[in-house]
C-alpha positions in Angstrom: 0.0 0.0 0.0 1.1 3.6 -0.6 1.0 6.5 1.8 0.0 9.3 -0.6 -3.5 10.1 -1.7 -2.0 12.5 -4.2 -1.6 9.7 -6.7 -5.0 8.3 -7.8 -4.5 6.3 -10.9 -2.5 3.3 -9.6 -4.9 3.3 -6.5 -8.0 3.2 -8.6 -6.7 0.4 -10.8 -5.5 -1.6 -7.8 -8.9 -1.2 -6.2 -10.5 -2.8 -9.3 -12.1 0.3 -10.8 -12.5 0.8 -14.4 -10.8 4.1 -15.3 -12.0 6.4 -18.2 -9.5 9.0 -19.4 -10.1 12.1 -21.6 -7.5 12.6 -24.4 -5.8 15.9 -25.3 -3.8 16.7 -28.4 -4.4 20.4 -28.7 -1.5 21.7 -26.3 -3.9 23.7 -24.1 -3.4 23.3 -20.5 -6.7 25.0 -19.8 -8.7 22.5 -22.0 -7.0 19.6 -20.2 -8.0 21.1 -16.9 -11.6 21.6 -18.0 -11.8 17.9 -19.1 -10.6 16.9 -15.7 -13.0 19.1 -13.9 -16.0 17.8 -16.0 -15.4 14.4 -14.4 -12.9 12.1 -16.1 -10.8 10.4 -13.5 -7.7 10.6 -15.7 -6.7 13.0 -18.6 -4.1 11.9 -21.3 -1.6 14.3 -22.8 -0.8 13.1 -26.3 2.9 13.9 -26.8 3.2 11.6 -29.8 0.8 13.0 -32.2 -0.4 16.0 -30.3 0.9 19.6 -30.3 2.5 19.5 -26.9 5.9 20.9 -26.0 7.6 20.7 -22.6 6.2 23.9 -21.1 2.6 23.2 -22.0 3.0 19.6 -20.8 4.3 20.8 -17.4 1.5 23.3 -17.1 -1.2 20.7 -18.2 0.0 18.1 -15.6 -0.6 20.6 -12.9 -3.9 21.7 -14.3 -5.2 18.2 -14.5 -4.2 17.5 -11.0 -5.9 20.7 -9.8 -8.9 19.6 -11.7 -9.1 16.4 -9.6 -7.8 13.9 -12.2 -4.7 11.9 -12.8 -2.5 13.1 -15.6 -1.1 10.5 -18.0 1.4 11.3 -20.8 1.8 9.4 -24.1 5.5 10.2 -25.0 6.8 10.3 -28.5 8.1 7.2 -30.3 11.3 5.9 -28.8 11.4 8.9 -26.4 12.7 6.9 -23.4 14.3 10.1 -22.0 10.9 11.7 -22.0 9.4 9.0 -19.8 11.3 10.0 -16.8 10.9 13.7 -17.4 7.1 13.4 -17.5 7.2 11.4 -14.3 9.3 14.1 -12.7 6.9 16.7 -13.8 4.0 14.8 -12.1 2.5 12.3 -14.5 0.9 9.2 -12.9 1.1 7.2 -16.0 3.2 6.9 -19.2 2.0 5.5 -22.5 4.8 4.3 -24.7 4.1 3.7 -28.4 5.2 0.7 -30.4 6.2 -1.7 -27.7 6.9 -4.6 -30.1 9.4 -6.8 -28.2 10.2 -7.6 -24.6 13.5 -5.7 -25.2 11.4 -2.6 -25.9 9.4 -3.3 -22.8 12.5 -3.6 -20.6 13.8 -0.3 -22.0 10.5 1.3 -21.2 10.6 -0.1 -17.7 14.3 1.0 -17.3 13.3 4.6 -17.8 10.0 4.6 -15.8 10.9 2.6 -12.7 13.5 3.1 -10.1 15.9 0.3 -9.1 15.7 -2.5 -8.6 13.0 -2.8 -11.1 14.3 -0.1 -13.6 17.0 2.5 -13.8 15.0 5.8 -13.4 17.3 8.6 -12.3 16.4 10.9 -9.4 14.7 14.3 -9.9 10.9 14.1 -9.0 10.7 17.3 -7.2 7.7 18.7 -9.1 5.9 15.2 -8.9 6.4 15.1 -5.1 5.2 18.7 -4.8 2.0 18.1 -6.8 1.4 14.7 -5.1 1.8 16.2 -1.6 4.8 14.0 -0.7 7.2 16.1 1.2 9.2 13.0 2.2 11.4 12.2 -0.7 12.4 8.9 0.8 8.8 7.9 0.8 8.4 8.7 -2.8 11.5 6.6 -3.7 10.2 3.7 -1.8 6.7 3.9 -3.3 7.1 5.5 -6.8 7.2 2.2 -8.7 3.8 1.4 -7.3 2.4 4.9 -7.7 3.1 5.2 -11.3 1.7 3.1 -14.2 3.5 2.0 -17.4 1.1 1.4 -20.4 2.9 -0.5 -23.2 1.1 0.1 -26.6 0.2 -3.0 -28.6 -0.2 -1.8 -32.2 1.7 -4.2 -34.6 1.7 -7.7 -35.7 5.0 -8.1 -33.9 3.6 -6.8 -30.7 0.8 -9.3 -31.0 3.3 -12.2 -31.5 5.2 -11.1 -28.5 2.3 -10.2 -26.2 3.0 -12.9 -23.6 6.6 -12.0 -23.3 5.9 -8.3 -23.2 3.3 -8.7 -20.5 5.6 -10.8 -18.4 8.3 -8.1 -18.1 8.5 -6.9 -14.5 7.5 -3.3 -14.4 5.0 -3.4 -17.3 1.6 -2.6 -15.7 -0.6 -2.7 -18.7 -1.0 -3.6 -22.3 -2.7 -0.6 -24.1 -4.2 -1.2 -27.5 -3.8 1.4 -30.3 -6.6 0.1 -32.5 -6.1 2.4 -35.5 -2.4 1.5 -35.8 -3.2 -2.1 -35.2 -5.8 -2.1 -38.1 -3.2 -0.7 -40.5 -0.7 -3.4 -39.5 -3.1 -6.3 -39.7 -4.5 -5.0 -43.1 -0.9 -4.6 -44.3 -1.5 -1.0 -44.7 -4.8 -1.2 -46.6 -7.2 0.4 -44.0 -7.3 2.5 -40.9 -10.3 1.2 -39.0 -10.2 0.8 -35.3 -13.3 -1.5 -35.4 -12.0 -3.8 -38.2 -12.8 -7.5 -37.7 -9.1 -8.3 -37.5 -8.8 -5.8 -34.6 -11.9 -7.1 -32.9 -10.6 -10.6 -33.1 -7.3 -9.6 -31.4 -8.9 -7.7 -28.5 -9.8 -10.8 -26.5 -6.3 -12.2 -27.0 -4.8 -9.0 -25.6 -7.0 -9.1 -22.5 -6.2 -12.8 -22.0 -2.4 -12.1 -22.2 -2.7 -9.3 -19.7 -4.8 -11.5 -17.3 -2.3 -14.3 -17.7 0.5 -12.1 -16.5 -1.4 -10.5 -13.8 -1.4 -7.2 -15.6 -4.1 -4.9 -16.9 -5.5 -4.2 -20.4 -6.4 -0.7 -21.8 -7.5 0.6 -25.1 -8.2 3.8 -27.0 -11.8 4.3 -27.8 -13.6 6.8 -30.1 -16.4 7.5 -27.8 -18.2 6.5 -24.6 -20.2 3.8 -26.2 -17.2 2.0 -27.4 -15.5 2.4 -24.1 -18.4 0.8 -22.2 -18.5 -2.1 -24.6 -14.7 -2.6 -24.2 -15.2 -2.5 -20.4 -17.5 -5.5 -20.8 -14.7 -7.4 -22.6 -12.3 -6.9 -19.8 -10.5 -3.7 -20.4 -9.9 -1.8 -17.3 -8.5 1.6 -18.8 -10.1 3.5 -21.6 -8.9 6.7 -23.3 -12.1 8.2 -24.7 -12.5 10.6 -27.5 -10.4 13.7 -27.9 -10.3 17.4 -27.0 -10.7 18.2 -30.7 -13.6 15.8 -31.0 -15.4 17.2 -28.0 -14.9 20.7 -29.4 -16.3 19.8 -32.8 -19.3 17.9 -31.1 -20.0 21.1 -29.2 -19.8 23.4 -32.2 -21.7 21.2 -34.8 -25.3 21.4 -33.3 -24.8 25.2 -32.8 -23.9 25.9 -36.4 -26.6 23.5 -37.5 -29.2 25.6 -35.6 -27.9 28.7 -36.9 -28.1 27.5 -40.4 -31.6 26.2 -40.0 
């Protein structure tokens, strides 16, 4: 058990909750905070395909926490250095793209977890401030349990290596990138997160996570999809996007004006 109530994501997952996260790509800390305040228990900052830089990410992490949610950061491809930086800034979870082999998974863990599990270097001063942990020794002792590693499964190679990836100590969750997985499984012919090949793979991914005593997560285009995936055993769901939420709010207003 951990001694800090300032880190909610791992505690929720450990308690058996199903967690829903908003998704932000627009590099607006204020929008990220609003999404948190509207009731998502986590908010994900997309540093891979989103518009975020270091300064806006630092501000958004604080805003999300002030809004009552857990900040998660998806780092850029192969940005293992960015893993520990985001954790030092106060992220509670890290999504790493394209974890295709157990070697990739071990590199991820090395950056995300302190010894003896990993090799993360010391510097979490902002994280302990935001998390209300004045005792640095307590953070060192508990950080590996307070932070969540989400390894993205989005290629054929990753599917072939799922059991080995899930078995790596320090990997907490297999996280499905369904759009990229559809591209991989169709040999580049389609992008369809609901393609039959993707649907067929989902239960295998949940099974691999369960077998290793880990969790399964997935990106979902909307709440309906997230609720359906929760019934299939996924415990973490990234839902929609800030841009999608913005468009959905604008569309009926413009339609009403035109009518």
